[in-house]
DSSP file (Angstrom, degrees, kcal/mol; ACC not computed):
  #  RESIDUE AA STRUCTURE BP1 BP2  ACC     N-H-->O    O-->H-N    N-H-->O    O-->H-N    TCO  KAPPA ALPHA  PHI   PSI    X-CA   Y-CA   Z-CA
    1    1 A M              0   0    0      0, 0.0     2,-0.3     0, 0.0    42,-0.2   0.000 360.0 360.0 360.0 142.3   51.2 -266.4  -31.1
    2    2 A H  E     -A   42   0A   0     40,-2.8    40,-2.7    13,-0.2     2,-0.3  -0.929 360.0-167.3-139.5 164.5   51.3 -262.7  -32.1
    3    3 A A  E     -AB  41  14A   0     11,-2.3    11,-3.0    -2,-0.3     2,-0.5  -0.976  20.3-132.3-148.0 158.5   52.2 -260.7  -35.2
    4    4 A V  E     -AB  40  13A   0     36,-2.3    35,-2.8    -2,-0.3    36,-1.2  -0.980  33.0-176.5-113.6 121.4   52.9 -257.1  -36.2
    5    5 A I  E     -AB  38  12A   0      7,-2.7     7,-2.4    -2,-0.5     2,-0.5  -0.754  19.9-136.2-116.2 162.6   51.0 -256.1  -39.3
    6    6 A E  E     + B   0  11A   0     31,-2.1     2,-0.3    -2,-0.3    31,-0.3  -0.981  29.6 159.4-120.0 130.0   51.0 -252.9  -41.4
    7    7 A S  E >   - B   0  10A   0      3,-2.5     3,-1.2    -2,-0.5    16,-0.3  -0.946  69.0  -1.3-150.0 126.5   47.7 -251.5  -42.7
    8    8 A G  T 3  S-     0   0    0     -2,-0.3     3,-0.1     1,-0.3    16,-0.1   0.787 127.9 -58.3  67.0  27.8   47.1 -247.9  -43.9
    9    9 A G  T 3  S+     0   0    0      1,-0.3     2,-0.3    14,-0.1    -1,-0.3   0.524 118.2 101.6  80.6   5.0   50.7 -246.9  -43.1
   10   10 A K  E <   -B    7   0A   0     -3,-1.2    -3,-2.5    13,-0.0     2,-0.4  -0.864  65.8-129.8-121.4 156.8   50.4 -247.8  -39.4
   11   11 A Q  E     -B    6   0A   0     -2,-0.3     2,-0.4    -5,-0.2    -5,-0.2  -0.862  21.3-171.9-109.4 141.2   51.6 -250.9  -37.5
   12   12 A Y  E     -B    5   0A   0     -7,-2.4    -7,-2.7    -2,-0.4     2,-0.6  -0.991  20.6-138.5-133.2 137.6   49.5 -253.0  -35.2
   13   13 A R  E     -B    4   0A   0     -2,-0.4     2,-0.3    -9,-0.2    -9,-0.2  -0.867  36.1-178.9 -93.3 123.4   50.3 -255.8  -32.8
   14   14 A V  E     -B    3   0A   0    -11,-3.0   -11,-2.3    -2,-0.6    -2,-0.0  -0.881  20.6-174.6-128.2 154.6   47.7 -258.5  -33.1
   15   15 A E    >   -     0   0    0     -2,-0.3     3,-2.2   -13,-0.2    83,-0.3  -0.937  48.9 -78.1-135.4 157.7   46.8 -261.9  -31.7
   16   16 A P  T 3  S+     0   0    0      0, 0.0    83,-0.2     0, 0.0     3,-0.1  -0.395 120.9  21.9 -58.8 131.0   44.0 -264.3  -32.6
   17   17 A G  T 3  S+     0   0    0     81,-3.5    82,-0.1     1,-0.3     2,-0.1   0.236  94.2 127.5  95.4 -12.7   40.8 -263.0  -31.2
   18   18 A S    <   -     0   0    0     -3,-2.2    80,-2.8    80,-0.1     2,-0.4  -0.419  50.8-139.6 -79.0 155.9   41.9 -259.4  -30.9
   19   19 A R  E     +D   97   0B   0     78,-0.2     2,-0.3    -2,-0.1    78,-0.2  -0.951  24.1 175.0-116.6 133.3   39.9 -256.5  -32.3
   20   20 A I  E     -D   96   0B   0     76,-2.2    76,-3.1    -2,-0.4     2,-0.5  -0.947  26.9-134.9-134.9 156.4   41.6 -253.6  -34.0
   21   21 A R  E     +D   95   0B   0     -2,-0.3    74,-0.2    74,-0.2     2,-0.2  -0.964  31.8 174.0-111.5 120.6   40.5 -250.4  -35.9
   22   22 A V  E     -D   94   0B   0     72,-2.6    72,-2.5    -2,-0.5     3,-0.2  -0.662  43.2 -69.1-116.2 172.6   42.5 -249.8  -39.1
   23   23 A E  E    S-D   93   0B   0    -16,-0.3    70,-0.2    70,-0.2    -1,-0.2  -0.265  78.9 -68.7 -57.9 152.7   42.1 -247.2  -41.9
   24   24 A R        -     0   0    0     68,-1.1     2,-0.3    69,-0.1    -1,-0.2  -0.164  55.3-160.0 -51.8 128.5   39.0 -247.8  -44.0
   25   25 A L        -     0   0    0     -3,-0.2     2,-1.8     2,-0.1    -1,-0.1  -0.844  25.7-117.3-109.2 149.1   39.2 -251.0  -46.1
   26   26 A A  S    S+     0   0    0     -2,-0.3     2,-0.3     2,-0.0    -2,-0.0  -0.572  75.7 110.7 -85.2  75.5   37.1 -251.7  -49.2
   27   27 A A        -     0   0    0     -2,-1.8    -2,-0.1     4,-0.0     2,-0.1  -0.989  64.7-116.7-147.6 149.9   35.3 -254.8  -47.7
   28   28 A E    >   -     0   0    0     -2,-0.3     3,-1.6     1,-0.1    35,-0.3  -0.424  45.1 -83.9 -83.7 161.0   31.7 -255.5  -46.6
   29   29 A E  T 3  S+     0   0    0      1,-0.2    35,-0.2    -2,-0.1    -1,-0.1  -0.417 116.5  20.7 -63.2 138.0   30.7 -256.4  -43.1
   30   30 A G  T 3  S+     0   0    0     33,-3.0    -1,-0.2     1,-0.3     2,-0.2   0.316  94.5 130.9  85.9  -8.2   31.2 -260.1  -42.3
   31   31 A E    <   -     0   0    0     -3,-1.6    32,-2.4    32,-0.1     2,-0.4  -0.490  58.7-121.5 -80.0 147.5   33.7 -260.5  -45.1
   32   32 A Q  E     -E   62   0B   0     30,-0.2     2,-0.4    -2,-0.2    30,-0.2  -0.725  29.1-168.4 -86.3 135.7   37.0 -262.3  -44.6
   33   33 A V  E     -E   61   0B   0     28,-3.0    28,-2.4    -2,-0.4     2,-0.5  -0.948  11.9-145.2-124.4 148.7   40.2 -260.2  -45.4
   34   34 A E  E     -E   60   0B   0     -2,-0.4     2,-0.6    26,-0.2    26,-0.2  -0.954   6.9-161.0-113.5 128.1   43.8 -261.3  -45.8
   35   35 A I  E     +E   59   0B   0     24,-2.9    24,-2.4    -2,-0.5   -28,-0.1  -0.944  13.1 174.4-110.1 115.4   46.6 -259.1  -44.6
   36   36 A D        +     0   0    0     -2,-0.6     2,-1.6    22,-0.2    21,-0.2   0.436  55.3  95.2-102.8   0.0   49.9 -260.1  -46.2
   37   37 A R        +     0   0    0    -31,-0.3   -31,-2.1    22,-0.1     2,-0.6  -0.581  52.5 161.0 -88.1  73.4   52.0 -257.2  -44.9
   38   38 A V  E     +A    5   0A   0     -2,-1.6    16,-2.9    19,-0.3   -33,-0.2  -0.871  17.7 179.3 -99.9 117.6   53.3 -259.1  -41.8
   39   39 A L  E     +     0   0A   0    -35,-2.8    11,-2.5    -2,-0.6     2,-0.3   0.761  66.6  10.1 -90.6 -27.6   56.4 -257.5  -40.4
   40   40 A L  E     -AC   4  49A   0    -36,-1.2   -36,-2.3     9,-0.2     2,-0.4  -0.988  55.9-166.2-154.1 141.6   57.0 -259.8  -37.4
   41   41 A V  E     +AC   3  48A   0      7,-2.3     7,-3.5    -2,-0.3     2,-0.3  -0.999  18.2 169.6-130.7 130.5   55.7 -263.1  -36.2
   42   42 A G  E     -AC   2  47A   0    -40,-2.7   -40,-2.8    -2,-0.4     5,-0.2  -0.966  30.1-162.8-140.0 155.9   56.4 -264.4  -32.7
   43   43 A D        -     0   0    0      3,-2.0     4,-0.1    -2,-0.3   -40,-0.0   0.139  62.7 -91.8-122.3  18.8   55.2 -267.2  -30.4
   44   44 A G  S    S+     0   0    0      2,-0.3     3,-0.1     1,-0.1    -2,-0.0  -0.110 121.6  52.4  99.4 -36.3   56.4 -265.9  -27.0
   45   45 A E  S    S+     0   0    0      1,-0.3     2,-0.3     0, 0.0    -1,-0.1   0.825 118.7  11.9 -99.4 -42.7   59.8 -267.6  -27.1
   46   46 A E        -     0   0    0      2,-0.0    -3,-2.0     0, 0.0     2,-0.4  -0.954  63.2-154.0-136.8 156.5   61.2 -266.6  -30.4
   47   47 A A  E     -C   42   0A   0     -2,-0.3     2,-0.5    -5,-0.2    -5,-0.3  -0.972   6.5-148.6-132.4 145.2   60.3 -264.0  -33.1
   48   48 A V  E     -C   41   0A   0     -7,-3.5    -7,-2.3    -2,-0.4     2,-0.4  -0.965  15.4-162.4-115.5 119.0   60.9 -263.9  -36.8
   49   49 A A  E     -C   40   0A   0     -2,-0.5    -9,-0.2    -9,-0.2     2,-0.1  -0.822  10.2-140.3-102.1 140.1   61.3 -260.4  -38.3
   50   50 A G        -     0   0    0    -11,-2.5     4,-0.3     2,-0.4   -11,-0.1  -0.413  20.1-111.1 -92.3 170.7   61.0 -259.8  -42.0
   51   51 A T  S    S-     0   0    0      2,-1.1     2,-0.1    -2,-0.1   -12,-0.0  -0.654 105.9 -36.6-130.9  78.1   63.0 -257.6  -44.3
   52   52 A P  S    S+     0   0    0      0, 0.0    -2,-0.4     0, 0.0     2,-0.3  -0.984 145.5  19.0 -89.1 -17.1   60.5 -255.8  -44.6
   53   53 A C  S    S-     0   0    0     -4,-0.1    -2,-1.1    -2,-0.1     2,-0.5  -0.834  77.2-110.8-116.0 153.3   57.9 -258.6  -44.6
   54   54 A V    >   -     0   0    0    -16,-2.9     3,-1.4    -2,-0.3   -16,-0.3  -0.704  44.5-116.7 -78.9 122.1   58.0 -262.2  -43.4
   55   55 A A  T 3  S+     0   0    0     -2,-0.5    49,-0.3     1,-0.2     3,-0.1  -0.366  88.5   3.8 -66.6 132.7   57.8 -264.3  -46.5
   56   56 A G  T 3  S+     0   0    0      1,-0.2     2,-0.3    -2,-0.1    -1,-0.2   0.460  98.9 120.5  78.2   2.3   54.7 -266.6  -46.8
   57   57 A S    <   +     0   0    0     -3,-1.4   -19,-0.3   -21,-0.2     2,-0.3  -0.733  33.1 169.8-101.3 151.8   52.9 -265.4  -43.7
   58   58 A R  E     - F   0 102B   0     44,-1.8    44,-3.0    -2,-0.3     2,-0.5  -0.983  26.8-133.5-153.8 159.3   49.5 -263.8  -43.6
   59   59 A V  E     -EF  35 101B   0    -24,-2.4   -24,-2.9    -2,-0.3     2,-0.4  -0.975  17.2-150.6-119.7 128.8   46.9 -262.7  -41.1
   60   60 A S  E     +EF  34 100B   0     40,-2.6    39,-2.4    -2,-0.5    40,-1.5  -0.808  22.1 172.1 -98.9 139.7   43.2 -263.5  -41.6
   61   61 A A  E     -EF  33  98B   0    -28,-2.4   -28,-3.0    -2,-0.4     2,-0.4  -0.975  27.6-132.5-145.3 157.0   40.5 -261.2  -40.2
   62   62 A T  E     -EF  32  97B   0     35,-2.5    35,-2.3    -2,-0.3     2,-0.5  -0.928  27.4-122.0-110.7 134.8   36.8 -260.7  -40.3
   63   63 A V  E     + F   0  96B   0    -32,-2.4   -33,-3.0    -2,-0.4    33,-0.2  -0.652  28.5 179.3 -77.8 121.4   35.3 -257.3  -40.9
   64   64 A L  E     -     0   0B   0     31,-3.0     2,-0.3    -2,-0.5    -1,-0.2   0.780  56.3 -51.9 -92.1 -31.8   33.1 -256.3  -38.0
   65   65 A G  E     - F   0  95B   0     30,-1.1    30,-2.8   -37,-0.1    -1,-0.3  -0.975  44.4-109.1 173.0 175.0   32.0 -252.9  -39.2
   66   66 A H  E     + F   0  94B   0     -2,-0.3     2,-0.3    28,-0.2    28,-0.2  -0.868  38.5 143.7-124.4 158.4   32.9 -249.4  -40.5
   67   67 A G  E     - F   0  93B   0     26,-2.1    26,-2.7    -2,-0.3     2,-0.4  -0.962  39.3-103.0-171.3-172.9   32.7 -246.0  -38.8
   68   68 A R  E     - F   0  92B   0     -2,-0.3    24,-0.2    24,-0.3     3,-0.1  -0.985  30.4-122.7-133.4 144.6   34.2 -242.6  -38.4
   69   69 A A        -     0   0    0     22,-2.9     3,-0.1    -2,-0.4    24,-0.0  -0.130  46.9 -69.2 -76.6 175.6   36.2 -241.2  -35.6
   70   70 A K        -     0   0    0      1,-0.1    21,-0.4    20,-0.1     2,-0.2  -0.300  61.1 -97.8 -63.1 151.4   35.5 -238.1  -33.5
   71   71 A K        -     0   0    0     19,-0.1     2,-0.4    -3,-0.1    19,-0.2  -0.500  35.4-160.5 -75.0 136.9   35.8 -234.8  -35.3
   72   72 A I  E     -G   89   0C   0     17,-2.3    17,-1.8    -2,-0.2     2,-0.5  -0.929  11.1-137.3-114.3 145.6   38.9 -232.8  -34.9
   73   73 A N  E     -G   88   0C   0     -2,-0.4     2,-0.5    15,-0.2    15,-0.2  -0.878  10.3-160.9-104.4 131.7   39.2 -229.1  -35.7
   74   74 A V  E     -G   87   0C   0     13,-4.0    13,-2.6    -2,-0.5     2,-0.5  -0.958  13.6-174.9-111.6 120.6   42.1 -227.7  -37.5
   75   75 A I  E     -G   86   0C   0     -2,-0.5     2,-0.5    11,-0.2    11,-0.2  -0.970  13.2-166.4-123.5 128.0   42.6 -224.0  -37.1
   76   76 A K  E     +G   85   0C   0      9,-2.7     9,-2.5    -2,-0.5     2,-0.4  -0.947  21.0 171.7-107.5 131.9   45.1 -221.7  -38.8
   77   77 A F  E     -G   84   0C   0     -2,-0.5     2,-0.5     7,-0.2     7,-0.2  -0.997  22.6-168.9-147.1 134.2   45.4 -218.3  -37.3
   78   78 A K  E > > -G   83   0C   0      5,-1.9     3,-1.2    -2,-0.4     5,-0.8  -0.993  31.9-121.0-123.1 125.5   47.7 -215.3  -37.6
   79   79 A R  T 3 5S+     0   0    0     -2,-0.5     5,-0.0     1,-0.2    -2,-0.0  -0.307  86.0   3.8 -69.0 145.7   47.5 -212.6  -35.1
   80   80 A R  T 3 5S+     0   0    0      1,-0.1    -1,-0.2    -2,-0.0     0, 0.0   0.518 109.8  87.9  63.6   9.8   46.6 -209.0  -36.0
   81   81 A K  T < 5S-     0   0    0     -3,-1.2    -2,-0.1     2,-0.2    -1,-0.1   0.513  94.1-121.4-112.4  -8.5   46.1 -209.9  -39.7
   82   82 A G  T   5 +     0   0    0     -4,-0.4     2,-0.6     1,-0.2    -3,-0.1   0.709  66.8 139.4  73.4  19.0   42.4 -210.9  -39.7
   83   83 A Y  E   < +G   78   0C   0     -5,-0.8    -5,-1.9     2,-0.0     2,-0.3  -0.869  14.6 147.8-103.7 121.5   43.4 -214.3  -41.0
   84   84 A M  E     -G   77   0C   0     -2,-0.6     2,-0.4    -7,-0.2    -7,-0.2  -0.932  18.6-175.2-151.5 129.7   41.7 -217.4  -39.7
   85   85 A R  E     -G   76   0C   0     -9,-2.5    -9,-2.7    -2,-0.3     2,-0.4  -0.991   6.2-167.4-125.2 132.1   40.9 -220.7  -41.4
   86   86 A K  E     +G   75   0C   0     -2,-0.4     2,-0.3   -11,-0.2   -11,-0.2  -0.970  11.3 168.8-122.9 133.9   38.9 -223.4  -39.7
   87   87 A Q  E     -G   74   0C   0    -13,-2.6   -13,-4.0    -2,-0.4     2,-0.3  -0.996  17.0-150.8-143.2 143.9   38.6 -227.0  -41.1
   88   88 A G  E     -G   73   0C   0     -2,-0.3     2,-0.3   -15,-0.2   -15,-0.2  -0.786   9.4-168.6-113.7 160.0   37.2 -230.2  -39.6
   89   89 A H  E     -G   72   0C   0    -17,-1.8   -17,-2.3    -2,-0.3     2,-0.4  -0.984  10.9-170.6-150.0 135.8   38.2 -233.8  -40.2
   90   90 A R        -     0   0    0     -2,-0.3     2,-0.3   -19,-0.2   -19,-0.1  -0.984  22.6-140.1-125.8 119.4   36.7 -237.2  -39.3
   91   91 A Q        -     0   0    0     -2,-0.4   -22,-2.9   -21,-0.4     2,-0.3  -0.617  14.0-134.0 -82.0 131.9   38.9 -240.3  -40.1
   92   92 A A  E     - F   0  68B   0     -2,-0.3   -68,-1.1   -24,-0.2     2,-0.3  -0.640  29.0-177.1 -83.9 141.4   37.1 -243.3  -41.5
   93   93 A W  E     -DF  23  67B   0    -26,-2.7   -26,-2.1    -2,-0.3     2,-0.4  -0.917  22.8-145.0-136.8 163.0   38.0 -246.7  -39.9
   94   94 A T  E     -DF  22  66B   0    -72,-2.5   -72,-2.6    -2,-0.3     2,-0.5  -0.998  18.8-139.9-126.2 131.5   37.2 -250.4  -40.3
   95   95 A E  E     -DF  21  65B   0    -30,-2.8   -31,-3.0    -2,-0.4   -30,-1.1  -0.810  23.2-171.0 -95.5 130.2   37.0 -252.7  -37.2
   96   96 A L  E     -DF  20  63B   0    -76,-3.1   -76,-2.2    -2,-0.5     2,-0.5  -0.901  19.4-150.6-120.6 146.3   38.6 -256.1  -37.7
   97   97 A R  E     -DF  19  62B   0    -35,-2.3   -35,-2.5    -2,-0.3     2,-0.4  -0.983  26.2-131.4-111.4 123.0   38.6 -259.3  -35.5
   98   98 A I  E     + F   0  61B   0    -80,-2.8   -81,-3.5    -2,-0.5   -37,-0.3  -0.593  31.0 171.8 -76.5 125.3   41.7 -261.3  -36.1
   99   99 A T  E     +     0   0B   0    -39,-2.4     2,-0.3    -2,-0.4   -38,-0.2   0.773  58.2   5.0-104.3 -33.2   40.9 -265.0  -36.7
  100  100 A D  E     - F   0  60B   0    -40,-1.5   -40,-2.6   -85,-0.1     2,-0.5  -0.998  47.3-152.7-156.2 146.5   44.2 -266.6  -37.7
  101  101 A I  E     - F   0  59B   0     -2,-0.3     2,-0.5   -42,-0.2   -42,-0.2  -0.984  19.1-165.4-121.9 118.4   47.9 -266.0  -38.1
  102  102 A E  E     - F   0  58B   0    -44,-3.0   -44,-1.8    -2,-0.5     2,-0.3  -0.886   6.9-149.6-106.2 131.9   49.7 -268.2  -40.6
  103  103 A T              0   0    0     -2,-0.5   -46,-0.1   -46,-0.2   -47,-0.1  -0.720 360.0 360.0 -98.9 151.9   53.4 -268.4  -40.7
  104  104 A G              0   0    0     -2,-0.3   -47,-0.1   -49,-0.3    -1,-0.1   0.441 360.0 360.0 -91.0 360.0   55.4 -269.0  -43.9
């Protein structure tokens, strides 16, 4: 069984036992989280797509940890004007292990 979920404005295809990194969630390590934004649920033979979500379905996951991604540098530059701006960014993430997919 697999599902497509939405978290942090992004979509992820998940199966029980899979590990994903999503945008930072306000949850402690080891805590169970429920994701109710399930866009599609399938079992290999047939799939049920929601409009926009599948009613009554949810995905359970365990928080494995938190972290930050590699730093990216953002540079704005205009030639011959002496203008240059440099900025860095590190995106925070939460790693989840999918434990269960419940259909509605």
